[in-house]
N, C-alpha and C positions, 0 to 999 in steps of 0.2 A: 453411528454411535450414540446410544441413548443416555442421557445424563452423564455427560463426560466428567471426569475429574483429572487431576494431575497425575494422579498414581495410574488410573486406566491408560491415560494417553502415553505415558512414557513405558509401558509395558506393552504397547501393541505394536507388533513388528511392522504393520503397514504405516503407522504414524512415523516411526523411525524411519523407514524408506522415504516417506514424504520429505521429512526434514535434511535428509543428507544424500538424496539421489533426485534430482529434478528432471531426469529423464524416464522416470518409472511411470508406471499406470497408476501406482499408489499417490503420484503426485498431483496428477490430475484430479484423482477423485476427492483428494484433502483440499485442493484450492476449490473445488466445488462446494465441499461440505461447509468449509470456513465462510463462503459466500452466503451460503444459505442460512448459517447459523451465527449470524455476528454477536449475540450476547455470550458467546463462548470464548472470544477473541482473546481475552485475557488470560485464559487457562491454555490457550494455543501458544501465546507468547511466552509464557512461564515455562511450560513444558518444551516447547522446541529450544529455549535457552539452555536449559538442563542437558538435552540430548548433545546439543552442540558442545558443551563444556566436557562432555565424555568421549568426545570423538577421537582423540589420539591413540594411535595404534599401540599396544603394549607388546612387549617381548614373549616369546613363547613361555618362558618362566614367570613373566608377571601373569599370563593367561592362567596358567595352572595354578597359581597361589589364589588369584580372584575366584577361581573356581572353587577351589577349596573353603576359602573365606565365605563365599556365598552360600554354600551348602551349610556350613557351621552356623552362619548367622541365621538362616531360614529355621534350623532346628533349636537354636536358642530362642528363636521369637515363639516358638510354639510352646516351650518349656514355661517362658516366663510372660506368657500373653496377658495374665491377669495382675500383673506387678502396677507398681504406681507410675510407671512410665508408658502405659498402654496407649495413650493418647497419640504419641508421636512414634510409637514403633511401625505401625503400618506405613509412615513415610520412609523411615529407615529402610524398610524391607522394599519398598518402591524402587528406592535408588540403587540398592544392592541388584535387584532384578533386572532393571534396565542396563545395568553395567554388564551382568551376565548375557542379557540378550544383544546388546551391542557386540561384544565379543564374538559371540556366535554368529551373528548377522555378516560381520565383517570377515570371518573366517571362510564362511560358505561362500562368499560373493567374491572374495579376494579382490576388494576394492582397495586400493592403496589410500592411505589417509595422510592428510598434511599435517605434520607436528606443528608446534607454536611457532617454529622460526620460519616455518615455510610462507609461501604467498598466500595472502588471505583470499578465500573463495567469495566471490560475489553471489550474493542471493537475488531472487526476482519475485516481485510481488505484483499480480495483474488483478483488476477488479474489473468485473463484467458489467455489461449495459446495465442501467437501473440500479446498481448497489453502491455502497460507500462502506470503506472499511478503515476501521480506526487500530494503528499500531504504535508501538512503541520500539525505537532503535535501542542498541545494546548501551548507548551514553545517555539514556533517558529522554531523549528527543520523541516528541510526540508528534505523529503525522496522521492526518486524515485525507485517504486517498478516494479522489473522484471516480465517477464512472468511467470504463474503457481506458483507464490511467494505467501505467507501469511504473515501478519504483525499482531500481536497480542499487543494493547496498550490501557492503561487506558483512560478513558474520561477525567481525569486530573491527574496532577502529586501531588503527596502529597509530605510532607517534607520528606528529607533524601536522595532519589534516584528518579532518572528517568528510570525505566526497562521496556523494552519491549522485545517481542520474535518474532524471524524472522525464516520462512523456505523458503529457496529460495535464491533471489539475490536483492540486493537494495543498491543503492548510499545514502549515509547520509551526510548531512550538519547540524552538530549539534549546536544548540545553547549555547552559553558560558555561564556557571553557575558554578563557582568553588564551591558554596555551595552545589549543587545538581548534583553529576556525573550521567552522562548517561550511562547505561548499556543495552547491547544488548545480549540476551541468543540465540545463533546462535549455534544450534546443541549441541555438547558435550562441548561448549566453552562460556565463558562470555567475552565480549568485553566493557571495562570500558573506558569512554572517558570524559573530561571536555568541549571540544570545538573543533571541528575538522572536517575533512572531508574525506571520505573512501569508498570503495567498500566491501560488504561481499557477498561471495558466499557460501551458506550453504544449498543445496539441499540434502535431505536426501538419495537419491539414487544414487548421485554421489559420486565416489571414492575419491576424493579430495574436501578438503574445503579450502577457500582461503580468506585472508582479507589484501586489498591494501590500505595504507595509502597515502593520497595526503597532509594533512596539519596537525599540532599539532602532539599529541601523544596518542597513545593507550595502554592499558593493556590487555593481554589476559591471561585467566587463566581457569583451570580446576582442578579436585582433586590432579592431580600429577605434575602440572606444572604452572609455573607464569612467564610472560616475557613482555618486552616493545618493541615496534618496533616505528621507526621514519618515516618521510615523506621520500617517496622513495621506502621503503621497504614494501615486501609482505610476511606474513605468510601463508606458504602453509603446510597443514596437510594431511598426508596419513591415511585414515581411517582404512584400512586392517593392516598396519604394526604398527599402533600406532605412527609414527614418523612425525618430521615436519623440515622444512627447512625456513631460512629467506634468501630471494632473492629480487634483485632489479626488477623492471617491468616498461615495458613502459606505461606511463601516458595516451599517446594519446589512444593507443589501449583499454586501460582498461576503459577509459571514453566512447569510442566508443560502447562498449558491452552493456552499458547501453542506446543506441540510437538504438540498434537492429542489430549492425554490428557485426558479429561472426569472431573471429580470431582462426586458428586451426594451431598448431604446432607438426607434427608427431602423429596426433590424429587417434585413432581406432575407430572401428565402434560403440562402446557404446558410446563415447562421441560425435562422429558426431549424432547419432540417437537420443540421448536425447535433443541435442541443437535444432535440426530441430522440434523434438516434441513440444519443448516449444515454436519457434518461429512462425512455422506455424499450431500447433494444430493437427498433425499428429499422429497415433498410431505406436508405436515404439516397437519391440520384440527383446530384446537382443539376439545375437548369437555368442557363443565363436569360432565357426568355421570360421567366416569371418574375414579374416586377411587383416585390411587397415593400411595404413601409409600415411595421407593425411596432407599436409600442404597448407595453403591459407585462402582467407578470403570470406566471404559471406555478401554482403552488401545489398542492398534493393531489390535483385531480386525476381522474384516469384518462387514459388516451384518448378514449372516445368524448370526453367532455371538452379536452382540450382542442381535438378535430373540430367539434362543433364550435367552440368559441373563436377560432380562426376562420371558420367559413363564415360566422356570423359579422366579424369585425374586419373582413377584407374582401376583396373582389374576385376570391377564388372560392373554390368548394374543395375542401381537404376531406380525404377518405383513406382506408386502408384496405389493400389487396394482396393476401398472401403475405403479410408482415411487410411490405412495401408501402411507403407513402405515396399516394398518388394525388396530384393537384391539377384541378382544371377550371378554366376561365368559367365565371357565371355566365 
């Protein structure tokens, strides 16, 4: 889609399909399109929110009424198109059209929709390697999702708590609501907050999980532990040993990680390889025989520049063959 607008999006059957059916081909198409066009993310969020709000299945009588109302409204718009309200009439028309399309779409596909009293459906957002995605949840919480990360969240938050699940890395700026705590299921832990900002690193394949708190206060718990961290502290969990530490962290470097800047301190091949795989989309094969001890930063260099830097600063030669990272002793 070229130069998308809210009106175009909510009237596009393929976009409606993306919003309401995660098993369709259109869902795959729009996931890719959004990843390639992050500048339109705010339009996607607003349009998707509008479509989800119109998802309740009407009765046959309501369908007939809305069809008639839609037809009358469009005729009326043509008659009054030059009146003083012309600036907002296209938006009204778009909303009426999307309602008509939604009714037709669900009648044809015969997909039963949940009423407002039914169980809330969870949505899933995935980010490909080398990409970042900014999104805003229905409660106003802002999320920046990192490469190869997945976020599962409800269409709307019900009473009691706001619970989501993260696999990977994300920065959260949680909207404050003392009556409805925000809970992130991140691997083996639940992270509970009322309103705060923090980074979560919780990749399944990594040896360490980390939660770095910028503002507010968070509670971290699992079956065997419960603790609280305050701003400036990071919770670091060693999965293999089942132990954790609470330690200070560099706020600047931590924020930079969510901007694609990688920082390494005495990093081994496993850590370096997995980070390059996420940032550049290369294939990485763990190899315990490769002994590396690398400290340094990788900003916005090309992959070729990064491999050259690693070759110059370590005792190994780094190269790429058919998108697979190859490391050989010099």
